[in-house]
N, C-alpha and C positions, 0 to 999 in steps of 0.2 A: 523125670528129669527133662524129657522132651517138652512137657507142658510148661515147665518153668522157663525153658529157653524161648518157647513161642511167646509166652507172656512178656518176657524181657524184650523181645523183638518188637512186640506191639507197643510196649512202653517207650521204646526208642522212637517209633513213628509218632506216637501221641505227644511226645515232648518237644517236637519241632516248634519253633516260635509261632508259626501260623496255626497249627492245631491246638497249641496251648491257648492261643488267643480265642479260638472258637469255644474251647472248654470254659474259659472265664466268662465270655459273653453269654453262653448258655446258662451258666449258674446264675448270673445276674438277672437275665430275662426270666428264667424259671422262677426265681424267688420273687421278682417284681409281680409276675402274674399270679403266682401261687399264694402270695400273702394277701391278695385282695379277697374280700368276703365272698364266699360261695364258689370260688374258683379252685378246683383241685388239680392234681398233676395231669389227669387225663385231658381236662379242658385246656390246661396250659400247653400241652404238647399239640393238641388239635388246633388251637388258635394260632400257634406259632409255626405250624407245619408248612404253610405256604411260603414262608420267608426263606426256606431252604432250597427252593427250586433254583436251579442254575449252579448249585454247589456240587462238588464231588461227593460221591456217596460216603466216603470216609469222613469228610468234614461235616456232612450233614448229621451223621450219627454221633459224632463227638459233640456236636451242638445239642442233639436230642438228649444225650446222656446228662449234660449239664442242666438242661431244662427239666428233665425228669427229677433229678435229685433236688434241684432248686425248688420245684413245685412241691415236693414232699416236705421240705423245710418250711415253706410258706404255710402249708396246712397246719403245722404245729403252732406257728405264730398266731394264726387266727383262733385256734382252739384255746390257747392259753390266755390271750388278751381279750378276746371277744366272746369266748364260750361258743364259738361258731365253727364246728369242724368243717374243713373243706371237703372231706370225703368221709365215708363211713368208718374207715380204718383209724381215723383220728378222734373218734368219739371217746375212747377210753382216756386219751391224753387230756381231753377237755375236762373230764370229771375232776381230776386232782389238780391239773395245771391252772385252771381258772380260779380254783379255791386258793392256790398258792399266790396267784397274782393279786387277788383281793386282800390277802394278808400282807401285801407289800413285798412279796418274793417272786415277782414276775421275772426278774433277772436270773434268779437261780433256776426257775422252771425252764426258761428258754435255754439256759446253758446246759442243763442236764439233757434236754431234748436234743440239742445240737451235737453234743459230744457223744451221746448214746447213738444217734443216727450215724455219726462218722464211724464209730467202732463197729456197729452192726453192718453198715454198708460195706466197709472194708473187708471184714471177715466173710460176709456173704458173697462178695465179688470174687474173692479168692476161691471159695468153694465152688462157685459157678465155673471158674476157669479149670478146676480139676475134675468136676463131675460131668460137665457138658460133653467133652470129647468121648468119654466112655459111653454115655447114653446115646450119642450120635452113632458110634460104632455098632451098638446093639440095634438101633433103629434101622440101620441099613438092611438088616435081615427080616424086617417086618414087611409083610405083604400088603396089597391094597385092601383086602378084606379086614385085616387087623387094624390098619390105619383108619378105615371107615368106622370101625367099632370104637376105637379110642376117641375119635372126634365126637362120636355120638355120646359116649360116656361123659366127655367134657361138657357138652351142652346139657345133658340130663342133670349132672351135678350142679351146675350153675343155676339151672331153671327150677328143678324140683326139690333139691336138697338144701342148698345154701340160702335160697330165697325165703321170705316170710310167707308168701302165697304161691302155691303151685299154679293156680289158674292164671294169676297175673304174670307169672314167669313165662308160662307157655304162650300167653298172648304176645308178650314182648318178643319171644323167640319167633313166633309166626310172622310178626311184622318184619323182623330182620331177615328171615329166610325169603320172604316175598320180595323185599327190596333186592336181595342178592340174585333173584331169578331174572330181573329186568335185563333185557338185551337179547342178542342172538344166541340160539342154542349152538354150542360149538360142534356138535355132531351132525345135526340136520340143517343148520343155517336158518331155522325158523325163528321168527321174531316172537318174543315172549313178553307179555305185559307192557308193551311199548305204546299201545293205544294209537298206533300209526304215526307216532312222533319219531322222525328220523334221528334226532339228536340222542335218542335213548337206545339206538341200535347197538352201540358199543358198551352198553351198561351205564351204571351211575358211578361216577368216581367216588371212591371211598373217602377222599378228603372232604368232598362236599357233604357227604353223609355225616362224617364225624364232627365237622365244624358246625353244621346245622343242628344236630342233636345236642351237642354239648354247649357250644357258645351261644347260638341264637336261642335255643330252647331255654337255657338258664337265664339269659337276659330277659326274655319275655316273662318267665316265671317270677323273677325278682320284681319286674315292673308291675306285675299284677298284684304283688304283695308289698309294694313300696311303702315304706314308712318314712315320713319326712323328718322325723325326730333324729337329731344327730347321734352318732355312735358314741358310746361311752368307752373310750379306749384307756386302758390302765397304763400309767407311765412305766417304762421299762427300766431305765437306769443302766448302769454298766454291767453286762453279764459276767458274773463271777460265781465261784462256788467255794464255800468254806471247807475246811478239812472234814467236818462232820458230813457235809453234803457229799463229798467224794466217797467217804467210807460207806454211806448208805446207797450210793448209786452204782458202784462198779459191779457188784454182784447182779443186780437187776439187769444191767446192760448185757452181761454174758448170758444170763438165763433167757432174756428176751430174744437174743440172737439165736440161741439153741432152739427155741420154740418157733421162731418166725420162719427160718430158712426152709425147713421141710415142708411147711404148709405152702410156701410160695412156689416150691419146686413141684408140688403135686398138681396135676391137671385140675383146674377149677378150685385150687386151694384157697387163694385169696388171703387177705391180711386181717379180716375181721375176727376170725376164730382165734388166731394166735395172740392178738392184742388183748382179747377178752381173757384168755387163759393166763396170759402173763399178769394181768391185773389181779386176777383171783389168786394166783400163786404168790405174788408179792404181798398181797394182803394177809395171807396165811403165814408166810415165812417172816414177815417183818416183826421186829421186836417192839415197834411202836404202831401196832395195828390200830390203836385207838385214834391215830391221826388220819386214817383213811376216811374219806368223806369230808375232811376239813383241810386238805392240802398236804398230803404225804408225797415226798419227793420220789419215793419208790414207785408210786402210781403213775408217775410221768416217765421215769427212766426205763422201766421194763416195757410197757406197751410201745413206747416210741422206738426202742431198739427192735422189738418184734416186728413192728410195722416196716422198718427199713430193711431188716434181714429178709422179710417176706418179699419186699420189692425187688431185692437183688435176686432172690431165688426164682422169681418168675421168668428170668432169662433162660433158665435151664430148659423148660418145655418149649419156650418160644424159639430158641436157636436150634435145639436138637430135634424137635418134632414139628415145629411150625404151629404150635398151639398157644394162642394167647389166653392166659388165665385171669387177666384183669382188664378193665376198660383201657387203662394206659397201655398195656401190652397190645391190645387190639389196634390202637392208634399207631403204635410203633410198627406193627405188622403191616398196616396200611402204608406207612411210609416206605417200608422195604419194597412193597409191591410196586410203588410208583417208580422205583429205580430198577424194576425188573429182577429184584433179588427175592428168591423163594426160600424162606427158612425151612429147614428139614435136615434129614440125616446127612445129606451131601454138602451142606453149607460149610461145615468146618474145613472140607477139602477144597471146594470150589471157590470160596471167598475167605481163605485163611487170613490174609492180611487185614481185611475189613473186620473180621470177627475178633481177632486178637488185639487189634488197635481199639476196637470198641470196648472190650473188657478192660484194657489198660486205661482208657479214657474214663471209665466208671471210677476207677481208683483215683485218678487225678481230679475228676470233678468232685468226688466226695471230699478230697482234701481241700480243694479250693473253696468248697462250700463252707467248711469250718473256718478257714483262714480269713476269707473275705467277709462272710455274712455275720459271723458272731459279733465282731466289733460294730457292724452296721445295724444291729437289731433295733436300736432307738430310731434310726432313719426309716427302716421298713415299717415300724409301728405308725409313723406319721402318714404313710400311704393309706392307712385305714380310715383316715379322716376325709378322703376324697368323697364328695357327695355322690350318692348312688345314681342320680340321673346322668351326670357327666360321665361317671365310670362306665355304665352300661351303654351309653351312647357311643363311647369310644370303642367298646367291644363290638358293637354292631357294625361300626364303620370298618374296623380292621378285619372282621370276619368276612364281610361282603367283598372287601378288596382282595382278601386271600382267595376266596372262592372264584372270583373273576380271573385271578392270576393263574389258576390251574390250566385252563384252556383258552383264556382270553375270550370267554363266551358269556354273553348276557344271560343265556339260557341257564347256565350254572348258578347265577345269582338268583334266578327265579326258583330253581330247585332248592337252593339254600334256604329260601324263605319257607318253602313247603316243608322241608325237614325241620326247620325251626318250629313250625306249627306242630309237627308231630312230636318234637321234643317237649314242647309245652304240654301237649295232650297227655303224654305218658307220665309226666310229672303230676299233672292234675288228677289222674286216675290211679296213681300209685303203681304204675307198671315199671318194673326195674329196667334200667337202661342197659346193663351189662348183657343180658340175654339177647337184646335187640342188636347190639353192636356185634356180638359174637356170631349171631345168625347171618349178618351181612358178610362177615369175613369168612367164617368157616363153611357156610352153606355151599358156595361154589366149589370149595375144595372137597367137601364131602361128596358132592355130585360127581366130581372127577374120579375119586377113588372108587365110588360105587360102580361107575360105568367100567372102570378098569377091571374090577373083580368080576362083573357080569360078563364082560367080553372074554375073559379067560375061561369062563365056565359055559360059553356058548349061550348066554342068556338065562342059564338056570339059576334060580334063587339060591340054590345051595352054594353058589360061589361066594356068598357072603358069610358062610358058616364053615368053610372047609379048612380053616386054620385053627390050631389049638388055642393060640392067643386070642383070636376073635371070639371063640366060644367062651373062654374065661371072662373076657370083658363083657359079653352079653349077660353072663351070670351076675357080674357086679352091677350092671345096669338094673337087672331085675330086682336084686337085693336092695339097691338104692331107692327104688320106687315102692317096694312092698314093705320092707322092714319098718320104716318110720310110721307107716299107717297102722301096722300090727301093734307096734309098741304103744302108740297113742291110744289105741282101743283097749289094750290090756290094762293100761294105767287108769283109763277113765278120765273124766273131767277133773281138773285140779281145782279144788275149792279156793276161791279168792275172797278177800274181805270186800264188803260193799263199798263202792266208790260213787261219788257224786258225778253228775253229768259233766260238770266242768273239769273234773279230774280226768275223765275218760277222753274228753276232747283235747 
């Protein structure tokens, strides 16, 4: 009952005219940026992060909530109309959604995606409100050694288990950890990796890193592969659903929500796995399974609900443990750090007003997303016709302006270009971005917890293993690294039919 009362208090704060306006602006900005080709929620938040400087923390995070959900909605639009997922979690939506659009059912695909996102996001946010305080209370009892082990588990899962290549994942993680070490050692005051540059003594601002890796890197990558042929955008029409569409969608919405939330709430869970599982489940349960691969509405409703439920679930480890499990969560954590807010076990008590207003704003932003953007779907589709050169020139301009606004320093703009080049390079060589960003964010936190544990044990390495939870987590890490290798060797190589070189490429 206390949780419900706190959520109602947060709702009262979020429903003030000024905060409501920030939520609406966030939804529109997020959708505007997210609907553009190749720009997902993480890049949307990173690109628009600098515009929140000068705002109160509560207003900023209400704006972020709208941008986040708006970016998610925009990703489904590009998946359906262009067969171009804005992020990996939208891949499954594109499979059936684009087929529906080519059959003249783009309106129905967009409608089931939007309504499913609203239902999943609302249920997921309510679950966050009820589960996060309990997890935070439990996390208060966790020692430094256990926190270090949990953060290490998060990095290992993202890098070695969920990625397609362990080597590339660890390379990305190494780059991120190296960036996180730049600056003065907090214990000794010794400069690390600064190269004698005084501007690097305070470390590298995470906003510059995020905007450079996501916005500049993506713009350079698109420019290198720019095709001057116009985009073939499928007409939308007025989004509506027939009675048959409703009857075929409501169960996938609920099943997708049930699958997505637990994966989002797990450290390093992510949305790719639940969207894939939702697609497979709906294909097996559907009475019209023969439509799959040709535009089945269940193949849009289920994965899109799983995607948004997972997106809501990621707030559980972010708020209760300070662990970002997705690239977007990492950018949101960076935003919190710029305001001096440290997510973790004490956040619910230290920043109760902010947390509950944020959770309430997620519900409000989710509702505004449906009310405002569903009728505007034909308008958002027209944005897809913006020529790529003008589009990415604008992104470069606003990204540079935002980086300069962080500290009013031209040095930050130079750093932005460096990280833009790094962002281009990691895309060129297939290095995943999520381990890199998590390394930048979690690396310094891991170092702090490790030193706390070692200080408590007078420098003995056993200080990292003196808690039962820490030992249990280390066992999980060992299993996560060893079991997949053993299983793959036991199964042996899987025979595949011969494919031509063009098919492989």
